[in-house]
C-alpha positions, 0 to 999 in steps of 0.5 A, spaced: 384 826 268 380 822 273 380 817 269 387 816 269 387 815 277 382 810 277 386 806 272 393 807 276 390 806 282 387 799 279 394 796 275 397 799 282 393 794 286 392 789 281 400 789 280 401 789 288 396 783 288 399 779 282 406 780 285 410 774 286 413 777 293 406 775 296 408 768 295 414 769 300 410 771 306 405 766 306 405 761 312 407 755 307 412 758 305 414 758 312 413 752 314 417 751 308 423 755 310 422 752 317 423 744 315 428 747 311 433 749 316 433 742 320 434 738 314 440 743 313 442 742 320 442 735 319 445 734 311 451 738 313 453 734 319 451 729 315 456 730 309 461 732 315 460 725 318 461 722 312 467 725 310 470 723 316 468 716 314 470 716 307 476 717 309 477 713 315 475 707 309 481 709 305 486 707 311 482 701 313 484 699 305 491 700 306 492 697 313 489 693 318 483 696 323 486 698 330 481 699 336 481 706 334 479 705 328 474 700 330 471 704 336 471 710 330 467 706 326 461 704 330 461 711 333 460 713 325 454 708 325 450 710 331 451 717 328 449 716 323 444 712 325 442 718 330 440 723 324 436 718 321 432 719 328 432 726 327 429 726 320 423 721 322 421 726 328 420 731 323 414 732 320 415 736 314 410 740 310 406 736 306 409 740 299 416 737 302 414 730 304 417 726 298 423 729 298 423 728 306 422 721 305 428 721 299 432 723 305 430 718 310 431 712 305 438 716 304 440 715 311 438 708 313 441 705 307 448 710 309 446 708 316 446 700 313 452 701 309 457 703 314 454 697 318 456 692 314 462 695 313 463 694 319 461 687 319 466 686 314 472 688 318 470 686 324 470 679 320 474 680 314 468 678 310 467 679 303 460 679 302 459 683 307 463 689 304 459 688 297 453 688 300 456 695 304 458 697 297 452 697 294 448 700 299 452 706 300 451 708 292 444 706 292 444 712 298 448 716 293 443 716 288 437 717 292 441 723 296 442 726 289 435 725 288 433 728 294 438 734 293 435 736 287 428 735 289 430 739 296 432 745 290 426 744 287 422 746 292 426 752 294 427 754 288 418 754 287 417 758 293 422 763 292 428 761 300 435 763 298 440 759 302 442 765 307 434 763 309 436 756 311 443 756 313 446 753 307 451 759 304 458 757 304 
């Protein structure tokens, strides 16, 4: 009987030490959660800005730009550039450095795309428009890769959407 208690005790201790919940409270995980919260805040703002830009872009596809449209394009460029600057100031945990680089690259390309689109509208220049389309497509492609890698990282460390403010 005493042997059964000892075995139960050992199994209990072994079970807790190998529990997946142990990794839920590591400093490494906490650093990723802190980083992810900052990234999610910026990415949600980016999505909102990008959605507004696409609406403006559709409008400008069928009508001449007004002064307000030009002003909105300038603001969109400054906003997206600001997101890049914010991302650039964040120091990611080592485990998140790859996805962080992809997000920075996405925002850099998106900023270039909007600037080129702005120039194409101001100068009525098809070459700048084509460059903006190329950069926008590449930004979207890299953004998709970053999103996939971000999700993998969250999954690896069992980080829920509610922990980082991503649940809708």
